[in-house]
Each structure stands twice: as C-alpha cells, then as structure tokens.
PDB file of N, CA, C, O and CB in Angstrom:
ATOM      1  N   MET A   1     -72.921 -35.085 -21.311  1.00  0.00           N
ATOM      2  CA  MET A   1     -72.275 -35.923 -20.301  1.00  0.00           C
ATOM      3  C   MET A   1     -70.759 -35.663 -20.265  1.00  0.00           C
ATOM      4  O   MET A   1     -70.166 -35.518 -19.196  1.00  0.00           O
ATOM      5  CB  MET A   1     -72.556 -37.419 -20.585  1.00  0.00           C
ATOM      6  N   LEU A   2     -70.154 -35.607 -21.446  1.00  0.00           N
ATOM      7  CA  LEU A   2     -68.712 -35.365 -21.539  1.00  0.00           C
ATOM      8  C   LEU A   2     -68.365 -33.967 -21.042  1.00  0.00           C
ATOM      9  O   LEU A   2     -67.367 -33.767 -20.350  1.00  0.00           O
ATOM     10  CB  LEU A   2     -68.227 -35.546 -22.987  1.00  0.00           C
ATOM     11  N   ALA A   3     -69.208 -33.004 -21.408  1.00  0.00           N
ATOM     12  CA  ALA A   3     -68.988 -31.619 -20.981  1.00  0.00           C
ATOM     13  C   ALA A   3     -69.039 -31.517 -19.455  1.00  0.00           C
ATOM     14  O   ALA A   3     -68.260 -30.786 -18.844  1.00  0.00           O
ATOM     15  CB  ALA A   3     -70.042 -30.679 -21.617  1.00  0.00           C
ATOM     16  N   LEU A   4     -69.963 -32.257 -18.857  1.00  0.00           N
ATOM     17  CA  LEU A   4     -70.116 -32.264 -17.399  1.00  0.00           C
ATOM     18  C   LEU A   4     -68.851 -32.828 -16.747  1.00  0.00           C
ATOM     19  O   LEU A   4     -68.356 -32.298 -15.751  1.00  0.00           O
ATOM     20  CB  LEU A   4     -71.364 -33.096 -16.979  1.00  0.00           C
ATOM     21  N   PHE A   5     -68.344 -33.911 -17.331  1.00  0.00           N
ATOM     22  CA  PHE A   5     -67.122 -34.545 -16.822  1.00  0.00           C
ATOM     23  C   PHE A   5     -65.928 -33.604 -16.936  1.00  0.00           C
ATOM     24  O   PHE A   5     -65.135 -33.487 -16.002  1.00  0.00           O
ATOM     25  CB  PHE A   5     -66.837 -35.848 -17.583  1.00  0.00           C
ATOM     26  N   GLN A   6     -65.801 -32.936 -18.079  1.00  0.00           N
ATOM     27  CA  GLN A   6     -64.702 -31.985 -18.292  1.00  0.00           C
ATOM     28  C   GLN A   6     -64.787 -30.832 -17.304  1.00  0.00           C
ATOM     29  O   GLN A   6     -63.769 -30.377 -16.783  1.00  0.00           O
ATOM     30  CB  GLN A   6     -64.721 -31.446 -19.733  1.00  0.00           C
ATOM     31  N   GLY A   7     -66.003 -30.361 -17.046  1.00  0.00           N
ATOM     32  CA  GLY A   7     -66.208 -29.277 -16.092  1.00  0.00           C
ATOM     33  C   GLY A   7     -65.779 -29.684 -14.697  1.00  0.00           C
ATOM     34  O   GLY A   7     -65.157 -28.906 -13.974  1.00  0.00           O
ATOM     35  N   LYS A   8     -66.116 -30.916 -14.322  1.00  0.00           N
ATOM     36  CA  LYS A   8     -65.752 -31.438 -13.005  1.00  0.00           C
ATOM     37  C   LYS A   8     -64.239 -31.576 -12.889  1.00  0.00           C
ATOM     38  O   LYS A   8     -63.653 -31.266 -11.852  1.00  0.00           O
ATOM     39  CB  LYS A   8     -66.433 -32.796 -12.751  1.00  0.00           C
ATOM     40  N   LEU A   9     -63.616 -32.044 -13.964  1.00  0.00           N
ATOM     41  CA  LEU A   9     -62.168 -32.212 -13.995  1.00  0.00           C
ATOM     42  C   LEU A   9     -61.466 -30.867 -13.847  1.00  0.00           C
ATOM     43  O   LEU A   9     -60.488 -30.746 -13.108  1.00  0.00           O
ATOM     44  CB  LEU A   9     -61.735 -32.898 -15.297  1.00  0.00           C
ATOM     45  N   LEU A  10     -61.972 -29.855 -14.555  1.00  0.00           N
ATOM     46  CA  LEU A  10     -61.411 -28.501 -14.465  1.00  0.00           C
ATOM     47  C   LEU A  10     -61.531 -27.970 -13.047  1.00  0.00           C
ATOM     48  O   LEU A  10     -60.618 -27.325 -12.531  1.00  0.00           O
ATOM     49  CB  LEU A  10     -62.119 -27.549 -15.448  1.00  0.00           C
ATOM     50  N   GLU A  11     -62.672 -28.251 -12.422  1.00  0.00           N
ATOM     51  CA  GLU A  11     -62.927 -27.813 -11.050  1.00  0.00           C
ATOM     52  C   GLU A  11     -61.900 -28.432 -10.103  1.00  0.00           C
ATOM     53  O   GLU A  11     -61.344 -27.750  -9.243  1.00  0.00           O
ATOM     54  CB  GLU A  11     -64.363 -28.190 -10.612  1.00  0.00           C
ATOM     55  N   ILE A  12     -61.659 -29.724 -10.272  1.00  0.00           N
ATOM     56  CA  ILE A  12     -60.702 -30.444  -9.435  1.00  0.00           C
ATOM     57  C   ILE A  12     -59.289 -29.893  -9.629  1.00  0.00           C
ATOM     58  O   ILE A  12     -58.554 -29.686  -8.664  1.00  0.00           O
ATOM     59  CB  ILE A  12     -60.735 -31.948  -9.754  1.00  0.00           C
ATOM     60  N   ILE A  13     -58.919 -29.658 -10.896  1.00  0.00           N
ATOM     61  CA  ILE A  13     -57.588 -29.130 -11.210  1.00  0.00           C
ATOM     62  C   ILE A  13     -57.387 -27.743 -10.610  1.00  0.00           C
ATOM     63  O   ILE A  13     -56.349 -27.468 -10.008  1.00  0.00           O
ATOM     64  CB  ILE A  13     -57.378 -29.078 -12.727  1.00  0.00           C
ATOM     65  N   SER A  14     -58.380 -26.869 -10.773  1.00  0.00           N
ATOM     66  CA  SER A  14     -58.258 -25.509 -10.237  1.00  0.00           C
ATOM     67  C   SER A  14     -58.211 -25.526  -8.711  1.00  0.00           C
ATOM     68  O   SER A  14     -57.497 -24.734  -8.096  1.00  0.00           O
ATOM     69  CB  SER A  14     -59.431 -24.634 -10.720  1.00  0.00           C
ATOM     70  N   ASP A  15     -58.980 -26.439  -8.101  1.00  0.00           N
ATOM     71  CA  ASP A  15     -58.979 -26.580  -6.644  1.00  0.00           C
ATOM     72  C   ASP A  15     -57.601 -27.037  -6.168  1.00  0.00           C
ATOM     73  O   ASP A  15     -57.078 -26.537  -5.172  1.00  0.00           O
ATOM     74  CB  ASP A  15     -60.074 -27.583  -6.187  1.00  0.00           C
ATOM     75  N   TYR A  16     -57.025 -27.991  -6.889  1.00  0.00           N
ATOM     76  CA  TYR A  16     -55.693 -28.506  -6.552  1.00  0.00           C
ATOM     77  C   TYR A  16     -54.648 -27.401  -6.670  1.00  0.00           C
ATOM     78  O   TYR A  16     -53.794 -27.243  -5.798  1.00  0.00           O
ATOM     79  CB  TYR A  16     -55.319 -29.692  -7.468  1.00  0.00           C
ATOM     80  N   ASN A  17     -54.729 -26.634  -7.768  1.00  0.00           N
ATOM     81  CA  ASN A  17     -53.777 -25.546  -7.989  1.00  0.00           C
ATOM     82  C   ASN A  17     -53.882 -24.480  -6.913  1.00  0.00           C
ATOM     83  O   ASN A  17     -52.864 -23.977  -6.437  1.00  0.00           O
ATOM     84  CB  ASN A  17     -53.999 -24.920  -9.355  1.00  0.00           C
ATOM     85  N   SER A  18     -55.112 -24.126  -6.521  1.00  0.00           N
ATOM     86  CA  SER A  18     -55.290 -23.097  -5.497  1.00  0.00           C
ATOM     87  C   SER A  18     -54.778 -23.586  -4.141  1.00  0.00           C
ATOM     88  O   SER A  18     -54.221 -22.808  -3.366  1.00  0.00           O
ATOM     89  CB  SER A  18     -56.773 -22.695  -5.393  1.00  0.00           C
ATOM     90  N   ARG A  19     -54.965 -24.861  -3.862  1.00  0.00           N
ATOM     91  CA  ARG A  19     -54.443 -25.419  -2.608  1.00  0.00           C
ATOM     92  C   ARG A  19     -52.929 -25.397  -2.592  1.00  0.00           C
ATOM     93  O   ARG A  19     -52.306 -25.122  -1.567  1.00  0.00           O
ATOM     94  CB  ARG A  19     -54.944 -26.848  -2.404  1.00  0.00           C
ATOM     95  N   LYS A  20     -52.343 -25.695  -3.754  1.00  0.00           N
ATOM     96  CA  LYS A  20     -50.890 -25.681  -3.884  1.00  0.00           C
ATOM     97  C   LYS A  20     -50.362 -24.271  -3.634  1.00  0.00           C
ATOM     98  O   LYS A  20     -49.347 -24.090  -2.961  1.00  0.00           O
ATOM     99  CB  LYS A  20     -50.460 -26.184  -5.282  1.00  0.00           C
ATOM    100  N   MET A  21     -51.059 -23.275  -4.183  1.00  0.00           N
ATOM    101  CA  MET A  21     -50.670 -21.879  -3.998  1.00  0.00           C
ATOM    102  C   MET A  21     -50.791 -21.477  -2.536  1.00  0.00           C
ATOM    103  O   MET A  21     -49.914 -20.799  -1.999  1.00  0.00           O
ATOM    104  CB  MET A  21     -51.531 -20.959  -4.872  1.00  0.00           C
ATOM    105  N   ILE A  22     -51.879 -21.895  -1.889  1.00  0.00           N
ATOM    106  CA  ILE A  22     -52.097 -21.572  -0.475  1.00  0.00           C
ATOM    107  C   ILE A  22     -50.966 -22.162   0.368  1.00  0.00           C
ATOM    108  O   ILE A  22     -50.437 -21.498   1.259  1.00  0.00           O
ATOM    109  CB  ILE A  22     -53.479 -22.108   0.011  1.00  0.00           C
ATOM    110  N   ASN A  23     -50.599 -23.407   0.083  1.00  0.00           N
ATOM    111  CA  ASN A  23     -49.509 -24.052   0.818  1.00  0.00           C
ATOM    112  C   ASN A  23     -48.193 -23.325   0.613  1.00  0.00           C
ATOM    113  O   ASN A  23     -47.398 -23.181   1.542  1.00  0.00           O
ATOM    114  CB  ASN A  23     -49.366 -25.507   0.390  1.00  0.00           C
ATOM    115  N   LYS A  24     -47.969 -22.865  -0.616  1.00  0.00           N
ATOM    116  CA  LYS A  24     -46.742 -22.129  -0.939  1.00  0.00           C
ATOM    117  C   LYS A  24     -46.681 -20.838  -0.127  1.00  0.00           C
ATOM    118  O   LYS A  24     -45.643 -20.497   0.440  1.00  0.00           O
ATOM    119  CB  LYS A  24     -46.670 -21.816  -2.458  1.00  0.00           C
ATOM    120  N   TYR A  25     -47.814 -20.122  -0.078  1.00  0.00           N
ATOM    121  CA  TYR A  25     -47.859 -18.870   0.682  1.00  0.00           C
ATOM    122  C   TYR A  25     -47.732 -19.128   2.175  1.00  0.00           C
ATOM    123  O   TYR A  25     -47.120 -18.338   2.893  1.00  0.00           O
ATOM    124  CB  TYR A  25     -49.157 -18.116   0.393  1.00  0.00           C
ATOM    125  N   LYS A  26     -48.307 -20.229   2.646  1.00  0.00           N
ATOM    126  CA  LYS A  26     -48.230 -20.585   4.061  1.00  0.00           C
ATOM    127  C   LYS A  26     -46.788 -20.797   4.484  1.00  0.00           C
ATOM    128  O   LYS A  26     -46.349 -20.265   5.504  1.00  0.00           O
ATOM    129  CB  LYS A  26     -49.053 -21.843   4.346  1.00  0.00           C
ATOM    130  N   THR A  27     -46.045 -21.581   3.694  1.00  0.00           N
ATOM    131  CA  THR A  27     -44.644 -21.851   4.036  1.00  0.00           C
ATOM    132  C   THR A  27     -43.829 -20.574   3.988  1.00  0.00           C
ATOM    133  O   THR A  27     -42.935 -20.375   4.810  1.00  0.00           O
ATOM    134  CB  THR A  27     -44.043 -22.897   3.086  1.00  0.00           C
ATOM    135  N   ARG A  28     -44.128 -19.708   3.032  1.00  0.00           N
ATOM    136  CA  ARG A  28     -43.413 -18.431   2.914  1.00  0.00           C
ATOM    137  C   ARG A  28     -43.704 -17.557   4.128  1.00  0.00           C
ATOM    138  O   ARG A  28     -42.815 -16.885   4.650  1.00  0.00           O
ATOM    139  CB  ARG A  28     -43.814 -17.693   1.610  1.00  0.00           C
ATOM    140  N   LEU A  29     -44.948 -17.574   4.565  1.00  0.00           N
ATOM    141  CA  LEU A  29     -45.359 -16.780   5.719  1.00  0.00           C
ATOM    142  C   LEU A  29     -44.664 -17.286   6.979  1.00  0.00           C
ATOM    143  O   LEU A  29     -44.199 -16.495   7.799  1.00  0.00           O
ATOM    144  CB  LEU A  29     -46.891 -16.825   5.893  1.00  0.00           C
ATOM    145  N   ILE A  30     -44.597 -18.608   7.131  1.00  0.00           N
ATOM    146  CA  ILE A  30     -43.928 -19.210   8.283  1.00  0.00           C
ATOM    147  C   ILE A  30     -42.447 -18.838   8.286  1.00  0.00           C
ATOM    148  O   ILE A  30     -41.884 -18.527   9.335  1.00  0.00           O
ATOM    149  CB  ILE A  30     -44.099 -20.747   8.273  1.00  0.00           C
ATOM    150  N   GLU A  31     -41.815 -18.869   7.106  1.00  0.00           N
ATOM    151  CA  GLU A  31     -40.400 -18.493   6.998  1.00  0.00           C
ATOM    152  C   GLU A  31     -40.189 -17.041   7.398  1.00  0.00           C
ATOM    153  O   GLU A  31     -39.205 -16.705   8.056  1.00  0.00           O
ATOM    154  CB  GLU A  31     -39.889 -18.721   5.569  1.00  0.00           C
ATOM    155  N   CYS A  32     -41.123 -16.182   6.995  1.00  0.00           N
ATOM    156  CA  CYS A  32     -41.032 -14.761   7.349  1.00  0.00           C
ATOM    157  C   CYS A  32     -41.166 -14.568   8.856  1.00  0.00           C
ATOM    158  O   CYS A  32     -40.482 -13.728   9.440  1.00  0.00           O
ATOM    159  CB  CYS A  32     -42.116 -13.952   6.614  1.00  0.00           C
ATOM    160  N   LEU A  33     -42.042 -15.340   9.479  1.00  0.00           N
ATOM    161  CA  LEU A  33     -42.260 -15.221  10.916  1.00  0.00           C
ATOM    162  C   LEU A  33     -41.059 -15.731  11.716  1.00  0.00           C
ATOM    163  O   LEU A  33     -40.779 -15.237  12.808  1.00  0.00           O
ATOM    164  CB  LEU A  33     -43.514 -15.986  11.318  1.00  0.00           C
ATOM    165  N   LYS A  34     -40.357 -16.718  11.167  1.00  0.00           N
ATOM    166  CA  LYS A  34     -39.183 -17.273  11.848  1.00  0.00           C
ATOM    167  C   LYS A  34     -38.066 -16.246  11.961  1.00  0.00           C
ATOM    168  O   LYS A  34     -37.359 -16.199  12.968  1.00  0.00           O
ATOM    169  CB  LYS A  34     -38.676 -18.509  11.111  1.00  0.00           C
ATOM    170  N   ILE A  35     -37.907 -15.428  10.930  1.00  0.00           N
ATOM    171  CA  ILE A  35     -36.820 -14.448  10.882  1.00  0.00           C
ATOM    172  C   ILE A  35     -37.029 -13.341  11.923  1.00  0.00           C
ATOM    173  O   ILE A  35     -36.210 -12.428  12.025  1.00  0.00           O
ATOM    174  CB  ILE A  35     -36.715 -13.838   9.472  1.00  0.00           C
TER     175      ILE A  35
END
C-alpha cells in the first residue's frame, strides 16, 4: 500500500516537473519568435 502511494507521488512530481519544463520552453520559444 505504501509502495503504491510512493509510486503515485513520484508520478505526480515527475508530471509537475515535466510541465514546468514545457512551460519554460514555451516562454523561451515565444521570446525567440518576438525577436
């Protein structure tokens, strides 16, 4: 049960991190397009 919870938590954290990275790249891409 605990292992399942930890796995779910890791999944959420990695999903959050990847979304953060995508947003970072998106803003960088928009800045590049503005120039």
